[in-house]
C-alpha positions as a Markdown table, in Angstrom:
| # | Residue | x | y | z |
|---|---|---|---|---|
| 1 | Met | -14.4 | -0.3 | 7.2 |
| 2 | Ser | -13.9 | 1.2 | 10.6 |
| 3 | Lys | -10.7 | -0.9 | 10.9 |
| 4 | Phe | -9.5 | 0.7 | 7.6 |
| 5 | Gly | -10.0 | 4.2 | 9.1 |
| 6 | Glu | -7.8 | 3.2 | 12.0 |
| 7 | Leu | -5.1 | 1.8 | 9.7 |
| 8 | Ile | -4.8 | 5.0 | 7.6 |
| 9 | Asp | -5.4 | 7.6 | 10.3 |
| 10 | Gln | -1.8 | 7.9 | 11.3 |
| 11 | Asp | 0.8 | 10.6 | 11.5 |
| 12 | Ile | 3.3 | 8.4 | 9.6 |
| 13 | Pro | 2.8 | 7.5 | 5.9 |
| 14 | Val | 1.0 | 4.2 | 5.4 |
| 15 | Leu | 1.7 | 2.3 | 2.1 |
| 16 | Leu | -1.2 | 0.0 | 1.2 |
| 17 | Asp | -0.6 | -2.8 | -1.3 |
| 18 | Phe | -3.8 | -4.2 | -2.8 |
| 19 | Tyr | -2.9 | -7.6 | -4.2 |
| 20 | Ala | -4.2 | -11.1 | -5.1 |
| 21 | Glu | -2.3 | -14.4 | -4.7 |
| 22 | Trp | -3.3 | -15.4 | -8.2 |
| 23 | Asn | -1.9 | -12.3 | -9.8 |
| 24 | Glu | 1.8 | -12.6 | -10.7 |
| 25 | Pro | 2.7 | -8.9 | -10.7 |
| 26 | Ser | 1.1 | -8.7 | -7.2 |
| 27 | Thr | 3.1 | -11.5 | -5.8 |
| 28 | Ser | 6.4 | -10.3 | -7.4 |
| 29 | Met | 5.9 | -7.1 | -5.3 |
| 30 | His | 6.1 | -9.0 | -1.9 |
| 31 | Pro | 10.0 | -9.0 | -1.6 |
| 32 | Val | 10.0 | -5.3 | -2.8 |
| 33 | Leu | 7.6 | -4.4 | -0.1 |
| 34 | Arg | 9.6 | -6.2 | 2.5 |
| 35 | Asp | 12.6 | -4.1 | 1.5 |
| 36 | Val | 10.5 | -0.9 | 1.7 |
| 37 | Ala | 9.3 | -1.8 | 5.1 |
| 38 | Ala | 12.8 | -2.6 | 6.3 |
| 39 | Ala | 14.1 | 0.7 | 5.0 |
| 40 | Leu | 11.3 | 2.7 | 6.6 |
| 41 | Gly | 11.6 | 1.1 | 10.0 |
| 42 | Asp | 9.1 | 2.8 | 12.4 |
| 43 | Lys | 8.9 | 6.0 | 10.2 |
| 44 | Gly | 6.2 | 4.4 | 8.1 |
| 45 | Lys | 4.0 | 1.3 | 7.6 |
| 46 | Val | 3.5 | -1.1 | 4.8 |
| 47 | Ile | 0.2 | -3.0 | 4.8 |
| 48 | Lys | -0.8 | -5.7 | 2.3 |
| 49 | Ile | -4.5 | -6.1 | 1.6 |
| 50 | Asp | -5.8 | -9.2 | -0.3 |
| 51 | Val | -8.6 | -8.0 | -2.6 |
| 52 | Asp | -10.2 | -11.4 | -2.6 |
| 53 | Lys | -10.6 | -11.2 | 1.2 |
| 54 | Asn | -11.6 | -7.5 | 1.2 |
| 55 | Lys | -14.0 | -7.2 | -1.7 |
| 56 | Glu | -16.1 | -4.5 | -0.1 |
| 57 | Leu | -13.1 | -2.2 | 0.6 |
| 58 | Ser | -11.6 | -2.9 | -2.8 |
| 59 | Gln | -14.8 | -1.9 | -4.6 |
| 60 | Ala | -15.2 | 1.2 | -2.4 |
| 61 | Leu | -11.7 | 2.3 | -3.4 |
| 62 | Arg | -12.3 | 1.3 | -7.1 |
| 63 | Ile | -9.3 | -1.1 | -7.2 |
| 64 | Lys | -9.1 | -2.2 | -10.9 |
| 65 | Gly | -5.5 | -3.2 | -11.7 |
| 66 | Leu | -3.2 | -5.2 | -9.5 |
| 67 | Pro | -1.1 | -4.4 | -7.7 |
| 68 | Thr | -2.6 | -1.1 | -6.7 |
| 69 | Leu | -0.4 | 0.9 | -4.3 |
| 70 | Met | -1.7 | 3.8 | -2.2 |
| 71 | Ile | -0.1 | 6.1 | 0.4 |
| 72 | Tyr | -2.2 | 7.5 | 3.2 |
| 73 | Lys | -1.2 | 10.1 | 5.8 |
| 74 | Lys | -3.5 | 11.3 | 8.5 |
| 75 | Gly | -6.4 | 9.6 | 6.9 |
| 76 | Glu | -6.0 | 11.1 | 3.5 |
| 77 | Met | -4.8 | 9.5 | 0.3 |
| 78 | Val | -1.7 | 11.4 | -0.9 |
| 79 | Trp | -0.5 | 9.0 | -3.7 |
| 80 | Arg | -1.9 | 6.2 | -5.8 |
| 81 | Gln | -0.5 | 4.0 | -8.6 |
| 82 | Ser | -1.4 | 0.8 | -10.2 |
| 83 | Gly | 1.4 | -1.6 | -11.4 |
| 84 | Glu | 4.7 | -2.7 | -10.2 |
| 85 | Gln | 7.2 | -0.3 | -8.6 |
| 86 | Asp | 10.8 | -0.8 | -7.5 |
| 87 | Ala | 11.8 | -0.4 | -3.9 |
| 88 | Asn | 13.9 | 2.7 | -4.4 |
| 89 | Thr | 11.0 | 4.5 | -6.1 |
| 90 | Leu | 8.6 | 3.7 | -3.3 |
| 91 | Ile | 11.1 | 4.6 | -0.6 |
| 92 | Gly | 11.7 | 8.0 | -2.4 |
| 93 | Ile | 8.0 | 8.7 | -2.6 |
| 94 | Leu | 7.4 | 7.7 | 1.0 |
| 95 | Asn | 10.2 | 9.9 | 2.2 |
| 96 | Glu | 8.3 | 12.9 | 0.7 |
| 97 | Tyr | 5.6 | 12.3 | 3.3 |
| 98 | Leu | 7.8 | 11.7 | 6.4 |
C-alpha cells in the first residue's frame, strides 16, 4: 500500500482505472485511456490497476463495479465514478484539477 501512497501523492491529477481483463467494459476503456493519457501529456497521469492482481487495494477502496475510475490529487480522492466514460468527458474532468 505504500507504493499506492507514492502513486497518488502528486501535484498533478492522477487518474486510476481499476479494471479486470475478463471484464468487457474494462477492456473497452483501454483505448479511451490511451487517448486521455496522450491528451494530458505530462500535466497528469493515467494508471491502470488490475483488481485481480491488487485484491487488497481493491477491497480497501471498496471497488465493486468495473471499471471504476478515480482521480487523486496531492494524495486525496477528488472524483470517483464506476462505469465507462468517453475520453472527452475524462479530459474535461481532469482539466478541472490541473
